[in-house]
Every structure is written in C-alpha cells, then in structure tokens.
GUVOFI-696326 format. One record per residue (C-alpha): x, y, z; residue in three letters. Coordinates in steps of 0.02 Angstrom, whole numbers, plus 32768, in hexadecimal, padded with zeros to 4 digits. Each point is the difference from the previous one (the first is absolute). Layout:
N
XYZALA ...
***
This chain:
478
15B91CAC06EBUNK 80487F6D8070UNK 8053800D80A8UNK 80AF7FD47FAAUNK 7FF680907F7AUNK 7FDE80768088UNK 80887FC48066UNK 808080127F69UNK 7FC480C47FF0UNK 7FF6803580B5UNK 80777FAD8082UNK 7FA27FB28090UNK 8019806C8098UNK 80027F788061UNK 80817F937F98UNK 80907FFB807BUNK 7F9E7FBE8095UNK 7FA97F8F7F7EUNK 80BA7FCC7FD6UNK 80217FD580B1UNK 7F747F9F8014UNK 80267F937F6DUNK 80B97FE9802CUNK 7FAE7FB3809FUNK 7F9F7F867FA5UNK 80967FD47F9EUNK 80707FF28086UNK 7F747F818054UNK 80027F9E7F70UNK 80C17FF07FE9UNK 80037FE680BEUNK 7F8F7F6C7FF8UNK 80797F897FB2UNK 808580378076UNK 7FB0800880A2UNK 7FD77F3F8023UNK 80AB7FD17FDBUNK 8053800380AAUNK 7F567FBD8045UNK 80167F617FADUNK 80517F978073UNK 7F6680388083UNK 7F7F7FD67F6EUNK 805D7F4B7FE5UNK 7FED7FD480B2UNK 7F4C803D8022UNK 7FB37FBB7F5DUNK 805A7F727FF0UNK 805580257F53UNK 808C7F8B7FC5UNK 809C80577FC1UNK 7FDD7FE17F42UNK 7F58804A8016UNK 8023809F8064UNK 803D80487F5CUNK 7F3780137FD0UNK 7FDD80838085UNK 806E806C7F8AUNK 7FE97FB37F59UNK 7F538002800CUNK 7FF780A88015UNK 807780297F74UNK 7FA97F987F78UNK 7F63805A800FUNK 805080A5800DUNK 80617FDC7F67UNK 7F7B7FA57FB2UNK 7F7580847FFCUNK 806080A87FDAUNK 7FD680007F58UNK 7F3F7FF0801EUNK 800680768091UNK 804D80907F98UNK 7F847FD37F6CUNK 7F698003807AUNK 803E809C804AUNK 800380467F59UNK 7F427FE47FE6UNK 7FB280068098UNK 806F8097804AUNK 8099800B805CUNK 7FC4802A80AAUNK 7F647F7C7FFEUNK 80837F797FD7UNK 8078803E8086UNK 7F718008808EUNK 7FCF7F517FC2UNK 80BC7FC58012UNK 800C804E80B9UNK 7F4F7FAC8036UNK 80427F657FBFUNK 80A980118076UNK 7F97802B8088UNK 7F947F627FF8UNK 80927F7E7FCDUNK 8073805A8079UNK 7F837FCF8096UNK 7FE17F487FD1UNK 80AD7FDF7FD3UNK 8036805480BAUNK 7F727F8B8041UNK 805A7F767F9BUNK 7FC77F3F804DUNK 80697F9F7F87UNK 80817FF97F7FUNK 7F7E80017F79UNK 7FA280898046UNK 8095806C8011UNK 80387FD57F47UNK 7F5380267FC3UNK 800180AE8051UNK 80A780467FDAUNK 7FD07FD07F43UNK 7F63806E800CUNK 807680898045UNK 80657FE97F69UNK 7F72801A7F9FUNK 7FCE80A4806DUNK 80B180437FD5UNK 7FF87FDB7F35UNK 7F5E807C801EUNK 805680808062UNK 80AB80097FB9UNK 7FD780287F3AUNK 7F62806B8034UNK 80738071807DUNK 8096801F7F88UNK 7F69802E7F78UNK 7FBD807C8065UNK 80B2804B8027UNK 8019800B7F4AUNK 7F6680647FDBUNK 800A80788099UNK 80AD80327FCEUNK 80057FF57F4AUNK 7FF680C37FD6UNK 80A5800F805BUNK 80A17FA97FCFUNK 8058802D809EUNK 7F7E7FDC806CUNK 7FEF7F497FAEUNK 80A87FE9801DUNK 8002801F80C2UNK 7F527F9F8004UNK 80487F757FA3UNK 809B80028080UNK 7F8D8004809CUNK 7FA27F747FBCUNK 80A77F997FE0UNK 8037802680ADUNK 7F5F7FD18040UNK 801B7F377FADUNK 80AA7FF7802EUNK 7FD5804380BFUNK 7F727F698012UNK 80757F8E7FCBUNK 8099802A806EUNK 7F988039809EUNK 7F847F7E7FEFUNK 80917F8B8035UNK 801D80728090UNK 7F51801F8026UNK 7FE37F367FF5UNK 80897FEE808BUNK 7FBB806A8085UNK 7F4C7FD37FDBUNK 802A7F478001UNK 8074801780AAUNK 7F6B80888052UNK 7F607FB67FCFUNK 80067F607FA3UNK 80067FCF7F44UNK 7F37800A7FE3UNK 802580C38016UNK 806B7FFD7F61UNK 7F537FEF7FA9UNK 7F8180488072UNK 806980A77FF6UNK 7FB4800F7F56UNK 7F4E800A803BUNK 801780B78058UNK 808180457F81UNK 7F917FC07F6CUNK 7F5E805A805CUNK 80678097800CUNK 80267FF87F3EUNK 7F477FED7FF4UNK 7FC6808B8055UNK 808180797FCFUNK 7FDA7FCB7F42UNK 7F6B805D7FCEUNK 803A80B18052UNK 80A17FEB7FA0UNK 7FE97FB67F5FUNK 7F8E803B7F78UNK 7F887F7A7FADUNK 80287FD87F4FUNK 7F947FE57F8AUNK 7FCA7F5F7FD5UNK 80057FCA7F2FUNK 7F667FDB7FB1UNK 80327FA17F75UNK 80967FA0804BUNK 7FF57F4C8020UNK 806A7F7D8057UNK 80677F817F85UNK 7FCC7F60806BUNK 80577F877F85UNK 809A80788009UNK 7FF6801980CCUNK 7FF57F428012UNK 80997FE67F8CUNK 806C80828050UNK 7FD07FD280B0UNK 80127F397FFCUNK 80A280107FA1UNK 8051808B806FUNK 7FC87F8B808CUNK 804F7F667FC0UNK 809480567FE1UNK 801180548095UNK 7FC77F698052UNK 80967F907F99UNK 808980878038UNK 7FC07FF680B9UNK 800F7F3E8010UNK 80A480057F9DUNK 80338052809AUNK 7FF87F5B806FUNK 7FD17F857F76UNK 808180147F8EUNK 800680457F3DUNK 7FFB7F347FCBUNK 7F6A7FD6805BUNK 7F607FDA7FA4UNK 7F9480778062UNK 807880887FD4UNK 80197FCE7F39UNK 7F377FE57FE4UNK 7FD680AB805AUNK 807880637F9CUNK 7FDC7FB37F56UNK 7F4680088012UNK 801C80A78050UNK 806A803C7F65UNK 7F847FA67F82UNK 7F6580668043UNK 806480987FFFUNK 80257FF27F40UNK 7F4B7FC67FF9UNK 7FC980A88051UNK 807380707F95UNK 7FB87FB77F68UNK 7F548014803BUNK 802480C28033UNK 803A801B7F44UNK 7F527FD27FC1UNK 7F8C804E8074UNK 7FB080AC7FF3UNK 7FF3801E80CFUNK 809E7F9F802DUNK 80407FEF80B8UNK 8098803A7FD0UNK 8017806F7F65UNK 80A07FCA7FA7UNK 802080A67FB8UNK 8018804680B8UNK 80B37FCA7FDFUNK 800F80867F7EUNK 7FFD80708087UNK 80AF8049800BUNK 80747FA3807AUNK 7F687FA58048UNK 804F7F577FD7UNK 80AC801D803FUNK 7FAD80538098UNK 7FA37F648035UNK 809C7F8D7FCFUNK 80608079806BUNK 7F847FF5808DUNK 7FFD7F457FF8UNK 80D27FE98013UNK 7FF7808A808DUNK 7F807F908061UNK 80627F6F7FDDUNK 80B48035803BUNK 7FB480628092UNK 7F7C7F83804BUNK 80737F798012UNK 808A806C803EUNK 7F8780398098UNK 7FD37F4F801FUNK 80AF7FBB8000UNK 80398085807BUNK 7F827FE98070UNK 803F7F378006UNK 80B1803C800DUNK 7FF480798082UNK 7FA27F75806AUNK 804C7F657FD8UNK 80B2802E7FE7UNK 801D809B806AUNK 7F897FBD8080UNK 7F898096801DUNK 7F4B7FD5804BUNK 7F747FFD7F9BUNK 7FC680B18048UNK 80B5804D7FF1UNK 801B7FB47F52UNK 7F5E80547FD5UNK 8043809C8057UNK 809E80057F9BUNK 7F98800D7F58UNK 7FC280B4803AUNK 809080697FAEUNK 7FD97FA97F46UNK 7F4D805D800BUNK 804680938056UNK 8080800D7F65UNK 7F7F7FE47F8BUNK 7F9B80928041UNK 808F80817FEBUNK 80397FCD7F64UNK 7F4E7FDE7FA3UNK 7FCB80A28045UNK 809B80888007UNK 80707FA77F6EUNK 7FB57F837F87UNK 7F85808F7FC3UNK 807480997FE5UNK 80817F867FAEUNK 7F797FB67F82UNK 7FD580B47FE3UNK 80B280307FDFUNK 803D7F787FA7UNK 7F647FAE7FBCUNK 7F987F468012UNK 80A17FA87F9BUNK 808B8039805CUNK 7FB27FF280AFUNK 7FD27F5E7FD2UNK 80927FB67FD2UNK 80698049808FUNK 7F7F7FB58077UNK 80107F5A7FB6UNK 80B8800D800DUNK 7FF8803680B4UNK 7F837F76803DUNK 807A7F867FA8UNK 8092803C804EUNK 7FC4800580ABUNK 7FBB7F4B7FE4UNK 80A47FBC7FCEUNK 803F806380A2UNK 7F917FA4806DUNK 80527F597FACUNK 80A380258033UNK 7FD4806480AFUNK 7F7C7F7B803CUNK 807E7F94805DUNK 7FF67F948090UNK 805E806F8072UNK 7FAF809B7FC5UNK 7F9D806C806AUNK 7F6680727FCAUNK 806080B58009UNK 808E7FDC7F97UNK 7FB27F5F7F8BUNK 7F5B80287FD5UNK 7FEC80D2802DUNK 8066804D7F5CUNK 7FBD7F757F8FUNK 7F38800F8047UNK 803880D77FC1UNK 80387FD47F5FUNK 7F7E7F937FCAUNK 7F66806E8045UNK 805680847F9AUNK 7FFB7F8B7F70UNK 7F5C7FDF8010UNK 7FC780A48011UNK 8042803C7F64UNK 7FCE7F667FA1UNK 7F497FF6802BUNK 7FCC80BC7FE4UNK 802B80067F61UNK 7FC77F507FD3UNK 7F4B80288057UNK 800080A37F92UNK 80227F9B7F68UNK 7F7D7F8F8033UNK 7F67805D8015UNK 803080C07FDCUNK 7FD5800E7F3EUNK 7F587F8D8009UNK 7F7380497FE1UNK 7F838015808CUNK 7F807F9C7FBCUNK 80717F6D8001UNK 805F803480ACUNK 7FB47F6D8061UNK 80327F737F6FUNK 80BC8058800FUNK 80097FF180BEUNK 7FC17F577FFAUNK 80887FDC7F7CUNK 808280518066UNK 7FC27FAE80A9UNK 7FF77F677FA5UNK 80B980017FC3UNK 803A803980ABUNK 7FAB7F69805EUNK 80497F777F7EUNK 80B380518012UNK 7FEB7FED80B5UNK 7FC07F477FF0UNK 80837FD37F77UNK 808F8059805DUNK 7FF07FA980A9UNK 7FE07F4E7FB0UNK 80A180217F92UNK 807A80518079UNK 7FB57F838093UNK 80247F727F8FUNK 80A880397FD6UNK 8026801A80BBUNK 7FC57F4C803FUNK 80657FB37F7AUNK 80A680538033UNK 7FC77FCC80BFUNK 7FEB7F517FC4UNK 809C7FFD7F93UNK 807380558090UNK 808F7F95803FUNK 800980728098UNK 80027FA080A7UNK 7F9480838054UNK 7F3A7FF77FDFUNK 800D80C98019UNK 808F801A7F87UNK 7F9F7F8D7F68UNK 7F6980668028UNK 806180B07FF6UNK 80567FC37F56UNK 7F477FE57FBDUNK 7FC880A2803EUNK 8098804E7FA2UNK 7FDE7FB07F61UNK 7F4F803D8011UNK 803C80B78019UNK 806F7FEE7F5EUNK 7F887FB77FA2UNK 7F89809E802AUNK 8083806F7FCCUNK 80097FAF7F52UNK 7F3A801E7FD9UNK 802780C2802EUNK 807E80087F91UNK 7F997F9F7F80UNK 7F878092802AUNK 8088807C7FCCUNK 80277FC27F60UNK 7F477FE97FCDUNK 7FE080B48021UNK 809A803E7FB5UNK 7FCC7FAE7F5DUNK 7F3980138006UNK 7FDA80A78057UNK 7FE380877F93UNK 803580B0804FUNK 7F5980707FEEUNK 802480B77FE0UNK 8000803B80A4UNK 7F7780618050UNK 8038809B801FUNK 7FA2803B809EUNK 7F717F9D8011UNK 7F8780187F7DUNK 
***
C-alpha cells in the first residue's frame, strides 16, 4: 500500500547510499551550532555586537531548533518524511545565504533563528527515514544508528575545526555561506536516493499543541541560555522558566484529551523509550559542555591559537568514529542495551573527572588532554548508541517522525541545560577563587566544570541501571 509498508517488506537497495546522505544532512545540522563559535570575535567586530549580545548568534539558532523539533517530527509523519526533509534543506540554503550576507546584528540573529527552524525540520525527518529504511534488520539498524550518532558527534567536533580554518582562510561569513553549496548537494541527491513517503490522508496538525509546545520549549531554552549570562536568579531567567514550565504542563494536559495529539502520550509505553530519551538528554548535558570547556581550556590556559586549538580537537571525532563503528555496536550486540549504556556512562564520567585533575595550568596537550579525550570518546560512543536505539528502534513506523522529534528535542535541551549549568558552575568557581593569577582562577573554574560534567554522566549510569529493561537478546537479527 504505502511506500513505508513497501520499505518494511523489501529493503531499499539504495539504503546505504541514502544513509550516507541522511547522515551528511545530520552532520550539517549539528555542525551549524559549532562552526560559528570560533568566528564569534570576528562577527563581533564586523557587526558591532556588544559582548553580552554576542551570545544571540548561537542562542537564536538553539532556541528555534529546540522549540520546533516536535512540530517538525509531527509534520514529517503527516506530510511525508522526504517532503519535510527537502523543505528543511531549502529553508537552510536560503537562511544561510542571508545569514552570510547579514548587514546588522538583528539580521544575523533573525536568519540564524530561521537556520534553527530548518534544522528542526531536517533532523527528525532524516532519523525517521533511517528507522524506516533499516526496520527489517536489527543488525543493520544498529550499524545505521551508529553512523547516525557518529555524524552528529562529528558535526559538533569538526564544526569547531572547520570554523577555525574557514574563518582564518575565507572569513567569518563563509562559516554560514558554506551551507548554500552543501545544502544544494543534499537537495540534488535527495530525489535520487530517498524514497518518497506517502502523505497521510486523515491526519491533521494539532495547532494548539504545536503552539503550546513550541512556545514552552522556546521559553525554557531561552531561560536556560540567558541564565548562563544573567544568572539563575535574574527576573528574565525566572519568568522564562516558570512560564515555559506552566505552558508545557498545559501542553501535556491538552495532549491527554486530544484525539490526534501532536505528542501521543502513549508513545512512552514503548519499551525503554522514556529512559532512552532521558539518557540522550544526560549524554548531551555531559558531552556538549565538555567539548565547549575543552576548547576554551586549550586556548585560554594552554595558550594555543584558535586554529591550533581547533585542530587539537580532531582526535575526538576520530576516536568517536573508531569506537562508534567498530566497538560500540559489537559490545551492544554481545552485552545488550543496558550493560553497554551503563558502561558508557561510567567511562564518560571517569574521563570527565580525569579532565578535572589533568587539565592544569602547567599541562600540555599530549600528556594532559589526549588520554582523557580517548576515555570520554569511548564512553560517549558506548552510551550514545544504546540510548539512541532505546529512543527510536521500537516505535511503529507511522510514529517514526514524532519519535525522532522527541529524541532530538531531548538532545538539544540536554545540550542547552548542561552548557548553562556547567558554565555557571565554572564561572562561580573562577569568581570565588583566591588565586592571584587570572589564568589559574580561570582553570579552577574549568576543572569544576569538567568534574560536574562527570557527575551528570554518573547519574546517567545510575538511572540506566535502575530503569533500562533488558529485552530478550535478538539472536541473529531478525
């Protein structure tokens, strides 16, 4: 009948090429949050941002990305994954062009927000297509999800490296304009590699739910983002978080009454879906700020230039690639989701705590950074793959878009929450330091950030131990 059901009965012969394209799109989405970081000083100088307002180059993207993910997932379910995916890519191309040509602070913030909206359409539709493409074979699904996880992690880590190279060679505008040709490549290949999914005839958009969850998500992310700069006790932060929470509770109430809700609450009855999403949240909350603080440490404490500091981050995505593709999948196949996730969280926690001890003022990259980088990369790979699998693999194909939107929402909110909390902890430790040297005081803050990132990972291990159900092992991969 529908294309989806055809996909379930006969594997798409182009599925591995399609996977590459979808992972490349995910790489672009995740890179978008990172590539501009090293360009921020140049943007400040070119467009006249104040130090306080500079955060909005990042925050406007994150707020719209996180705020529209559930709606993006629902639209993919209703109107077809490929259609919404392509729409997202078109919006990305247009918004990136105008962001790269930005003439003022307001214009750049606006088009960065539209870039965030485009990512909220691309990410859930892409993951939903992967779930459908590989749903008939458990072993292939595991490998596909490993590539998906790697593409996201690589986008975040390599984005920093590419941002440094592009800013130095071509200028900051090309950290945005680069998405125009790259997006065109995705758009050209999409109809050749991705099957068209059937549009649902009966479904409709829950507009009330969409408005409630989008506004509540945006307010929550806004509150978390502003807390990093204004403090958790500022009226801006408190009002945003309180109103966002109230609207989200109203959203849940509305969803429980609707016949065709934006988020069917019974989706949480899917085995391990809830703990999978919570684990994804905690992985992002530990990993994203760790990379952020590490970038600052190698530049501001070890004294590496922005370009060399960016290159120093290259081993992490390399480790991630090796561990995600060659180790994590085999470990999960042998020991199951639960044991693999717990082990991953523990290693991520150990590596983060190790950073808190080895990241010293007298340190150097080879002895003080590389070993801990290897441990956290292995931990992230081992935790991420089972968490992703738990979040999406058991969901029915007609709900794949909303499951993907939910998963991506948890990841983005986790990144924002973790970054705000750990940067606040690091800032408080630096401010209260009695050290006479400003670099020593700054480093004490970074050490506290690393340490508490490790604690977040250990919390993930405990929750995985308590709440992950071990499904009967799939013997071969049926």
